[in-house]
N, C-alpha and C positions, 0 to 999 in steps of 0.2 A: 928188556927194557929201553925204550928208546929215548933218547935224548934231542932237545933243540939244540941247536949252536949257541944259543943264550945259557946252556945251562950253569957254567961256571959262573957266567955273569950274574944269574940269580943268587947261587951259592955265596959269592963276595957280598951279596947284597943282604947278607943272612935271611933268606926265605925260607919258609918251612916248607920244603918241597914232599910233594904226594905222587904218588902212582894215579894216573888218570886216564884211562882208554888207551893203556899201551905206554905210555908216556911219563917221564917223572918231570913232572909241572911244579910251580909255584903256588899256594893254596894262598899263601898270604905273605906280606912282607913286614907287616907291624899290625896294628888294628885292625881287624875286618872291617868295623862300622865305621872307620875311621876313612877305610878306602873308599868305601860306596859315600861318604860325604864328600871325599876329594873331587870324584866324579861329578857329582850333582852340583857342587859350587864350581868348580875350578876345571881341571884338567888330569885324566889318568893314561898313562901308558901300559899297553897289555902284548906280551907276546903271545901270538895267535900262529907260530910255527908248526905247531901240532894239526892243525886243522888240514883237509887235504886240499889240492889244487889240481884240476884234471882239465883238459882243452879236449875241445873233440872238433877236426877240421874236417875241410870236404864237400863236397857237392850235396850230399845227402844228411851234414849234421845237423841243419833243424829239424828238418821232417822226422830224421829217427829219434831225437829228443822228445819231437811231440808225442811220439807212441810210448816213450816211457816217462815223461813227467806230468805232472797235474796240471801246470801252468801253460797257457798257451805261446810258446817260444817264437811261432813265425809272424806274431802280431807284437813282440819285445822290441823296440826302436832299437837301432845301433847305436850303440853306447849307454844303454840303460839296463838295469839290473831288475830283476824279479825272485820271488819267493817261490818256490815250489818244493815237490815232494816224489820221491819215488815210491810205487805202493805195489802191494803185489793183488792179485787179482782178488781176492776177500777184501781188499780196500786197506787192509793193513797199512802202515806207514815202514819201510825200508829203511827211509831217511830223508831229512828235510834238509833242503839245500839254496843257495842263491845262483840264479841263471844271470850271466852277464852274455849279452848281445853283442858280438863283435861281427867286423864284416866279413870275415871269412870262416866265421864258426861261432861255436858257444864257448865259455868258460866257467867252469865251476868251482864253488868252493863248498865243500863237505865235512860232515862230521868227522873228527880225527876216530873215534870208535869203528865208524862205519866206513872209510876210505877205501878198505882192500874189498869190501864185500860190491862196496858202490862199483869199483871199477870193474869187478869181476861181473855184475849184473848188467854193466854198459855194453862188455864187450861179450858177452853170451848174446845179444841182442842186434848185433853188426851185418849178420848176414844178410845179403841182398841190398845194404846200404853202402855208398861210397864215401867212408868216413875213415881219419886215422886218431885213434884214441890216447892221447900221453897224459903221463903222470908226473906232475912238476913240483911234487910235494917236496921231495928232498932236496931239489935244488935251486927252488925259492924260499926265501923268509916272508914273512906277514908279521906285521905289526900294525896295533891299531892305537889310535887317539881319541880320546872320548871324554866330552866334557865341553863346556861353553867356551873355554877358550881353546879348544881344539884347533881350529882352524887360525889363529893367530900363532900359534906355536910352528905348526905345521910350514906356514907360509912364509917364516924367518929364513927355514931351509929348502925351499923349493922354488926353481925361476922356469920359466918358460909356462907357469900354468898360474892364473888367478885363481883362487879357492874360491872367493867369493860369486862366481860366475858358474861354480859345479852344484848341481842342484841335486836334492837328496834322492838317493836309489839311483844315481847316475856314476860315471866313470870316465876318466881321462889317462893321459900319460905327461908326464913333467921330469924335470931333473930334478932329485931330492937327494940331499947330502953329496952334490958332486955326482951323482949315479945316471946316467942319464936313461931314457925311457922306462920310467918308473909307472906302475899301475897305480892308480890313486883311484880310490872310490869312497863314497860317501852314503856308508848305511848306519852299521852299529847295533848293537845287540844290548843296550844298557838305558834305552829310551833318551840319550842325552843326542846333541849334534854330536857328529865324529867321523873320522876316514880311517881309511885303512890303506899299506901303503904295501906291495909287492914288489921285491928286489934280490938280486943273486944272493942266496944263502950264508955265503962265508962272510959278507959284509954286514951282517945283522949285529953284533958286537959293537960296532963302528957306530952304526947309525943310532941304536939303542943309546949309547952314551951321547950322542949330539943332540937326538929328541931330549933328553933329560935336561942337559947344560940348556938348550934354546926356550924349555919350560921354566925353569928354576924361577924366573921372574914374575910367574905365573901360578907357583907352588903347585907343579907337577908332581904326581907321586908314580911307582911302580905299582901295580895293581894286579893282585893273584885272582885265581879261580874263581875263592869264596865270594870274593866282592862280586864277581862276574855275575856268578848265580842270582844273588841276591839282587842286584842292579837289573837283572833280565825279568827276574819274580816280579818286582815292583813294577814293572813297564808292562807287565802281562805277554810275555813272548815265552814260548814253547822250548824245552830242552828235550831232546831225543832220550828216551829212556826214561822217561817221566811222564809228560804229558801227553807223547807220542811215541809209539813203538809199532811193533806188529801186532799187537793186541788192541791196540788205542788209533784211531782212522782222523785223518784231519777233518771231517765234516763235524763229528762230536766233539773236535777240539778245539772249532770254531776258528780253521784257518780257509776260510771261504775266498780270502782275497787271493790266495796261494793256487787256485781249482780253476780249471775253466772246463763248462759242460757246453760251450758254444760247438753247434751242430758242425761249423767249416772245420773246427777241428780234427774231426774223426773221431776212430776209436782210438782209447789207450789204456795202458795196462790198469786196469783196477775201476774202470769208468762205471761200469754197468753198477758194480757194488755199490759204490761209493754214490750212486744216482738214489738206489734202492733206501740205503741209510739217511738219506737227505730227506726224503719222503716220510720216514717214519724212523727218526731218531730214538734211540731207547735211553742214552743220557747226555749229558750236557757239562761242560767244562764252567766253572765259576770260580770267583774268586772268594775269598774266606778269612775275616780277620779273627782274633780273638785278645782278648784283655787277659787272661789267666795267665799264671807261670810257665806253664809246658809250649814248648814251640811246636807247633804240627810237622810230623815227620811223616814222609812217603809211607803210605800202609793203614796209618791209622784210620777207622773207621768212624763213619757218621752217622748219626742216628736221630730219628725226631721221634721222640717217646719211644717205645721197643721195637720200633721198624727200622732198621737198616737201610740207608736213602744213599749213601756215597763212599767215598774214601778218599783220602788226600793222595796226592800227587808229587807235589813240591812243598817247601816249609822253610821260612826262615823269621828271624827276627828283621824287623824293617826300620833302619834309623830313620827313614826319610820321614815316615807313617808315626813311629814311634810305637810301634804295635806286633804283636806277631801276626805274621801273614801267610796263607796259603795257597794255591790252586789246586781244586777239587773236583772229581767227578761226581755228580749226582743225578740220579734218576728222572728223566723228565717226569715232570709234575711237581719237581722239589725246587725247581731252579729258578725261582723268583727272586730278585732282589731284596734284600732284606728278611731272607729267611731265618728262622731260627734254628738252628742244629746241635748237637751235642756230640764232639769227637771223644771217642771209648781211647784211653791211655791205661792197658793193662788193667780194664775193669772198673777204671774210674773214670766220670764223664767230666766234661768242661765244656761251658758254654759259648757258642760261634756264631758267627753272623755270616752268611752268605751276601755276595754283592757281584754285580758286574767287573770282568776285568776292563781295562788295567785298573790298577791301584793306584797309577802315577802316570801324568802323561805332560811331559814339558811344554812350557808356551812357546810357539813357536815364533822365531823373530820376522 
C-alpha cells in the first residue's frame, strides 16, 4: 500500500485512514459534515500527493496529446488549464484529467487509481512522435487549498506572485514557503475558489504545517477524502469510477466542455464513437434529491411506477442543501428537471426528485 509523505502527519492529527486507489489516505479528521461546511464557509487543506503528475515534452507533445485526449490541446493558451479525458475507441472513459499547457509541452494531473494505466496508454502511442514522457508523481508533492479564504492564506506564504491576478483555470510559478519555482494553479474540485501547489515531495510536512499555521486566523482545517467527495458531488463534478469509467462515456456524463469535435483537431481515439453517441444518446446524467432517511448509494435502481429507468452512481448527505443528494443515470425521456422517481433499497421504495446539475454553485466575485 502506497503512502504519501504526509502519512505520519495525518496519523498525528488522528485522521481516520483508509485504503484508496492503492494509497493509505485520510478519509476524515473530525466530523465529515463539519469539514464540508469549513470549505464552503472558510478554507480547507487537502493532501493530493496521491494524484498522478506526468509531463510530455518535445516537438510533438501537443499533436500527440491531441491524438489521445478529447480536448483540443493546440488551442489551449500557454499558462492555461483545460479538462479532458482519455477514451477508448468505443468512447468509454479511461480517465479524466487536467491538461496544463506549457511553453515546451504538456503537464497532466491524472487520477491516482489510473496513473499507471494512463502512463502506459500514453507511452503505447508515442511511436512516430518526438516526445519525452516523465512521471513526476513520486518526486513532487501536491497540496490544495479550497474555500473563500484560500487566496488570503496562500498569499501570506507566497512571494513573486500576486494571486489576485491569477485567473480561474490558469497556472503560474512563484516562491511558496521559501521554495522557488513552485507551480501554482487555480482550479479545484469542490465548487469553491482554490489553489493547488506543486513542489519537492520531501518538503510536504513542512509546507503542510506552515499552511495550517498561516490559515489559523481564517479557521482552516485539514480535509479528508470523505468531505472532498461530498463537495464535488454538490458541485456536480464527476468522479472516475462513478459518473465515468470504461462503461460510461463523457457525452452522456454531460462533460461536453471537455470534448472538442472541431474539424481542425483531426481524428482522435474515441471520436467516431462519441459523435455517434452525441447524435443519439441513450441515457443522461442528472442530479437527484430525497428527503427520505436512506442515503442514495451507487447501484441503487430507480423506477417510475414499475418501469426501471435508471440507477445511482454517487450519493451523499449534503450539509449545504440539508438533504440527501445523488448523481444518477436515467434513460433519455425521463431526464427532465423535476421528474419524480422512486429509489429501490432492497425491495423498499423511497421517493426522489430529479434535477439538473449542479446542486451548488458559488457566487463568483
